C-alpha positions in Angstrom: 109.1 96.8 56.2 110.7 98.8 59.1 113.3 97.0 60.8 114.5 97.4 64.5 117.1 96.5 67.1 114.7 95.6 69.6 110.7 95.2 69.5 109.0 95.0 72.7 105.3 93.7 72.8 103.8 95.2 75.7 104.5 98.3 77.8 103.9 97.3 81.3 107.1 97.5 83.8 109.3 94.9 81.8 108.5 96.1 78.6 109.1 100.1 79.5 112.3 99.1 81.3 113.7 96.9 78.5 112.8 99.4 75.7 114.3 102.5 78.0 117.5 100.4 78.5 117.7 99.5 74.8 117.2 103.1 73.6 119.9 104.3 76.1 122.5 102.0 74.3 121.4 103.9 71.2 119.5 101.0 69.7 116.4 101.6 67.5 113.4 100.2 69.5 109.7 99.7 69.0 107.1 99.2 71.8 103.6 97.8 70.5 101.0 98.1 73.0 97.3 96.8 72.5 95.9 98.8 75.2 94.4 102.1 74.9 97.4 104.0 76.4 100.7 102.8 77.3 101.5 101.3 80.8 100.1 97.8 80.4 98.1 96.0 83.0 100.5 97.5 85.9 99.1 100.9 85.2 95.4 100.3 84.0 94.0 97.4 86.1 96.9 96.2 88.0 99.5 97.4 90.4 98.7 101.1 90.5 95.1 101.2 90.3 94.7 98.3 93.3 97.3 100.1 95.4 95.6 103.5 94.8 92.3 102.0 95.7 93.9 100.8 99.0 95.1 104.1 99.7 91.9 106.0 99.1 90.0 103.5 101.1 92.2 103.9 104.1 92.2 107.7 103.9 88.3 108.4 103.5 87.5 105.4 106.1 90.0 106.7 108.7 91.3 103.3 109.1 94.7 104.5 110.3 93.0 106.5 113.1 90.6 103.8 114.5 93.5 102.8 116.9 92.7 106.1 118.8 89.1 107.1 118.0 87.6 103.7 117.6 86.1 101.4 115.0 83.1 103.7 114.2 85.6 106.5 113.3 85.3 107.8 109.6 86.7 110.7 107.5 83.6 110.5 105.2 80.7 109.0 106.5 79.5 108.1 103.2 81.9 106.6 100.8 80.8 106.2 97.2 82.4 104.2 94.6 82.8 107.4 92.7 85.0 108.9 95.6 87.4 105.6 95.2 87.6 106.3 91.5 88.4 109.9 91.5 91.7 109.6 92.8 92.4 106.5 90.6 91.8 108.5 87.7 94.2 111.4 88.5 96.9 108.8 89.7 96.5 107.0 86.4 96.8 110.1 84.2 99.9 111.0 86.1 101.8 107.6 85.6 100.7 107.4 82.1 102.0 111.1 81.2 105.4 110.2 83.1 105.7 107.0 80.9 104.9 108.8 77.6 107.7 111.4 78.3 110.0 108.7 79.2 109.5 107.1 75.9 109.5 110.4 73.9 112.6 111.4 75.7 114.6 108.2 74.8 113.2 108.2 71.2 111.6 105.0 71.9 108.7 104.6 69.1 105.3 103.5 70.1 102.3 101.8 68.2 98.9 101.1 69.4 97.7 97.9 68.0 97.6 94.1 68.1 101.0 92.0 67.4 101.5 88.7 66.4 104.3 86.8 64.9 104.6 86.1 61.0 107.6 84.2 61.5 110.9 84.2 63.7 111.9 87.7 62.8 108.6 89.4 61.7 105.5 90.6 63.4 102.0 91.8 61.9 100.5 94.6 63.8 96.7 95.4 63.3 96.5 98.8 64.3 93.4 101.0 66.2 91.9 101.8 63.0 92.1 98.4 61.6 95.1 99.0 59.3 98.2 96.3 58.9 101.8 97.2 59.5 104.6 94.7 59.2 107.8 94.9 61.4 110.9 92.8 61.4 113.7 92.7 64.3 116.8 91.3 65.4 115.5 90.5 68.9 112.0 90.6 70.6 110.9 91.1 74.1 107.6 89.6 75.0 106.3 91.4 77.9 102.4 91.0 77.2 101.4 90.4 81.0 98.3 88.5 82.0 94.7 88.8 82.0 92.3 87.4 84.7 91.4 83.9 84.5 87.8 83.4 83.5 86.4 79.8 83.6 83.3 79.1 81.4 81.1 78.1 84.2 81.4 81.6 86.2 79.1 84.1 84.7 81.5 87.1 85.0 79.9 90.2 83.8 81.4 92.9 85.6 78.0 94.1 86.9 77.3 91.4 89.6 80.0 89.0 89.2 83.2 90.8 88.8 87.0 89.6 87.6 90.2 91.6 89.1 90.1 94.1 86.2 86.2 94.6 86.2 86.0 95.3 90.0 87.8 98.6 89.6 84.5 100.0 87.6 82.2 98.9 90.5 79.2 101.4 90.1 78.2 101.2 93.9 79.9 100.3 97.0 78.1 96.8 97.9 77.2 96.1 101.5 78.6 92.6 101.3 81.0 90.8 98.9 82.2 87.3 98.2 85.9 86.9 97.1 86.7 83.8 95.6 90.5 83.0 95.6 92.9 83.8 98.6 95.9 84.6 96.3 97.7 87.8 96.3 94.9 89.5 94.4 92.0 88.3 96.2 93.5 88.8 99.6 94.2 92.5 98.5 91.0 93.4 97.5 89.0 91.4 100.3 91.0 93.4 102.8 90.6 96.6 101.2 86.7 96.5 101.0 86.7 94.9 104.5 88.4 98.1 105.5 85.6 99.9 104.1 83.2 98.1 106.3 82.1 95.9 103.3 80.9 92.5 104.8 83.5 90.1 103.0 83.8 86.2 102.8 86.8 84.8 101.5 86.7 81.3 99.9 89.4 79.3 99.2 89.6 75.7 98.0 93.0 74.9 99.7 93.4 74.7 103.3 95.9 77.7 103.5 96.8 80.8 101.7 99.7 82.6 100.7 102.1 79.6 101.0 105.3 81.2 100.1 105.0 83.5 103.3 106.4 82.8 106.6 103.7 80.7 108.6 104.0 82.9 111.8 103.0 86.1 109.8 100.2 84.1 108.1 98.8 83.1 111.5 99.2 86.7 112.7 97.5 88.1 109.4 94.7 85.7 109.8 93.9 86.8 113.3 93.5 90.0 112.3 91.2 89.3 109.8 89.2 87.2 111.8 89.2 90.0 114.4 87.9 92.4 111.8 84.8 90.0 111.3 85.9 88.8 107.9 84.4 85.2 107.3 87.1 82.9 105.8 86.1 79.5 104.1 89.1 77.5 103.6 89.1 74.1 102.1 85.8 74.8 100.3 85.5 74.1 96.5 83.0 76.2 94.8 80.5 74.2 92.7 78.3 77.1 91.2 78.0 80.9 91.1 75.0 82.5 89.9 72.8 85.6 90.3 69.6 85.3 92.1 66.4 86.8 91.4 66.8 89.4 93.7 69.7 90.8 92.0 72.4 89.4 94.6 74.4 86.6 94.0 74.9 83.1 95.4 78.2 81.0 95.6 77.2 77.3 96.2 80.1 75.4 98.0 80.8 71.6 97.6 78.7 70.2 100.3 75.7 72.5 100.1 76.4 75.4 101.9 75.3 78.7 100.2 77.0 82.1 100.4 74.8 85.2 99.4 76.2 88.6 98.9 75.7 91.8 96.7 78.7 91.1 94.7 81.0 88.4 93.8 84.6 88.7 93.0 86.3 86.1 91.3 90.2 86.1 91.9 91.3 82.7 91.3 94.3 83.4 89.2 95.3 85.0 86.1 96.8 83.5 82.5 99.4 84.9 80.1 98.0 87.0 77.3 99.9 85.1 74.7 96.8 83.8 72.8 96.8 86.6 70.1 100.8 86.3 69.4 100.6 83.3 67.0 103.5 81.7 68.8 103.9 78.9 66.7 104.8 81.0 63.9 108.0 81.8 65.8 108.8 78.4 67.4 107.6 79.0 70.8 104.6 77.3 73.0 103.3 78.2 76.4 101.8 76.3 79.1 98.2 75.6 80.0 98.3 78.9 81.9 99.5 80.9 78.8 102.8 81.3 80.5 106.4 81.1 78.7 109.5 79.1 79.9 112.7 81.5 80.1 116.2 80.9 81.3 115.8 82.2 84.8 119.2 84.4 84.4 118.9 86.1 81.0 115.1 85.7 80.2 116.1 84.2 77.0 113.3 81.6 75.5 114.2 78.6 73.4 114.3 80.8 70.4 117.5 82.5 71.1 116.6 85.8 70.1 113.2 85.9 71.5 113.1 86.9 75.3 110.2 87.2 77.7 109.8 88.9 81.1 107.3 90.1 83.7 104.0 88.1 84.6 103.9 86.2 81.3 106.8 84.2 82.7 104.9 83.3 86.2 106.4 83.6 89.7 106.8 86.2 91.2 104.7 88.5 89.0 105.8 91.5 90.8 105.9 95.0 89.1 109.4 95.4 90.8 111.0 92.2 89.4 109.5 92.6 86.4 111.5 95.8 85.6 114.7 94.3 86.5 114.0 91.3 84.2 113.3 93.5 81.3 116.4 95.5 81.5 118.4 92.4 82.1 116.7 90.9 79.1 117.6 94.0 77.0 121.3 93.9 78.3 121.7 90.3 77.5 119.9 90.5 74.1 122.1 93.3 72.7 125.2 92.1 74.1 125.9 94.7 76.7 127.1 94.4 80.0 124.5 93.4 82.6 124.0 91.8 85.8 122.3 88.7 87.2 119.0 88.9 89.2 119.6 89.3 93.1 119.3 86.1 95.1 117.0 87.8 97.2 114.2 90.4 96.5 111.5 92.1 98.6 108.0 90.6 98.1 105.0 93.2 99.1 101.3 92.5 99.3 99.4 95.5 99.3 96.7 94.1 101.8 95.4 95.5 105.0 97.8 95.2 106.8 100.6 95.1 104.5 102.6 91.8 104.4 106.5 92.1 103.0 109.2 89.8 103.1 112.8 88.8 102.0 115.0 86.0 102.3 114.1 82.4 103.6 111.0 81.7 105.7 111.4 79.8 108.8 110.0 76.6 106.9 112.4 77.0 104.4 115.4 77.2 106.8 114.1 74.2 109.0 114.0 72.1 105.7 117.6 73.1 104.9 118.5 72.0 108.6 120.2 75.2 109.3 120.7 76.2 112.8 118.8 79.4 113.3 117.3 81.7 116.0 114.5 84.3 115.6 113.7 87.8 116.9 110.3 89.3 117.2 109.1 92.9 117.6 105.6 94.1 118.2 104.9 97.4 116.6 103.0 98.1 119.8 106.3 97.9 121.5 108.0 101.1 119.9 107.1 104.5 120.7 106.2 105.2 116.9 103.6 102.8 117.3 102.1 104.1 120.3 101.9 107.3 118.5 100.3 105.9 115.5 97.7 104.3 117.7 99.2 100.5 116.3 97.6 97.5 118.4 98.9 95.3 115.7 101.8 94.4 113.5 105.0 92.7 113.8 108.4 92.1 112.4 110.5 89.0 112.5 114.2 88.6 112.1 116.0 85.0 111.4 119.7 84.5 112.1 122.1 81.8 111.4 123.7 80.6 114.8 126.9 79.8 113.1 127.6 82.9 111.1 124.9 85.2 113.0 124.1 86.2 109.4 120.5 87.5 108.5 118.8 84.7 106.5 115.3 86.2 106.3 113.1 89.4 107.3 109.2 89.0 107.3 106.6 92.1 108.5 103.2 92.5 108.6 101.5 95.5 109.6 101.4 99.5 108.7 104.2 100.4 106.3 106.0 96.7 105.7 106.2 97.2 102.2 108.6 100.6 103.0 110.2 99.0 106.1 111.2 95.8 104.4 114.1 97.3 102.3 116.4 97.9 105.4 116.1 94.0 105.9 116.8 93.5 102.1 120.0 95.7 102.2 121.5 93.8 105.0 120.7 90.6 103.7 121.9 90.9 100.2 125.3 92.7 101.8 125.7 89.5 104.1 125.1 91.6 107.3 124.9 90.1 110.7 122.8 90.6 113.7 125.5 93.0 115.1 124.4 95.6 112.3 120.9 95.9 114.1 122.2 95.6 117.5 125.1 98.3 117.1 123.6 100.9 114.8 121.4 103.8 115.5 117.8 104.1 114.3 115.8 107.4 114.2 114.0 107.6 117.4 110.7 107.2 117.4 110.3 105.3 114.2 108.8 101.8 113.1 112.3 101.1 112.0 113.4 100.9 115.5 111.4 97.4 115.5 114.8 95.9 113.7 116.8 96.6 116.8 114.1 95.5 119.2 113.9 92.2 117.3 117.4 91.9 116.9 117.9 92.0 120.7 115.3 89.3 121.2 117.2 86.7 119.0 120.6 88.2 120.8 119.2 87.3 124.1 118.7 83.5 123.1 122.0 83.2 120.9 125.2 81.8 122.4 127.9 84.4 122.9 130.5 84.9 120.1 
């Protein structure tokens, strides 16, 4: 039986960062990945594929140029599902090659197969040819990620009724689509296909969506979607999803309303991919969604030598935070100097338009009874926005009246996930309103919106 200092189960963002960090400490590391190639959900069906699909859709549809040339403008008149997949496969192959090279360069051992615990210190791996391997380790990191939630009463076949993994293999671009679930994944795919001029109906049983995002941003975002003729049915529970005789799909809502469309995307959550791990053998349990509970600073489970990181531990379920979680877990497990997770991290939603946020929302600040002031900048107020033909997009900054420090930064619009890092740096370094007012920003850029928003807040704040 081979013994390792650290065995990592799963090669997504958390797993690969933990493995490489441990290898850099000179430890023996094994990564077990059950997928066809390394990379996990992030590379194969999640982060990279969905963002590549988004970029391809915006490029081929001419979306970014419609502010100048009108809504009928197209770069490619007849966009097919194959057009969308071509760029996707090129990107995925590149990502996998980079990851395989990183593992090889850092002497990380990788093995394809399904892992399960035999006891607290040992695992059994069933290889791709059916062979069985046994390994032991001083420490384990569970970075198995998640799989789409598939209720028994929804007949998902990935031909007409899809989950968020299967939608990437769409054979033909549909004329209409019903998306069930207005979480991050549902919103991203709904807006991407809407940008491709697919008629999209979004169904959500709750009255609101993306409750962790500042409400003013969501109001602006919702207005943009309605202006693009996306149909949104909030507060509507789904009673039944079925195929019609003509090959289309039918979603029956509580109250009797029916929605017919060419395809349905069921995106109402994901569950931890922990079912095959035999967690009882190592003394662990997961919740009803397959997620594991960990210490939020060390990512240690209740079994001291077993750690978990990434989507399998729940919110925020971001590739970016998962990477840091994996690195921190590896440092703590191996007794090496590490650091605490940052209090504030950027959250990016790759919808059309993008949404990105860092720090506290206005609702959180109000609940904490902090005296504050907001500043707003519209992208159309910047010269760069005019050059790009932007009619929409906004940046919101929230400052403390007492300390004048930045409390939150919230952006909806083109490039939001790139722009947010300026706000992130100022927030985590304890910067104040004066930073934005007194410093020079490149002109013309969308980043100039920071100065506009800060001046907007400064005009209403009492003098120092």
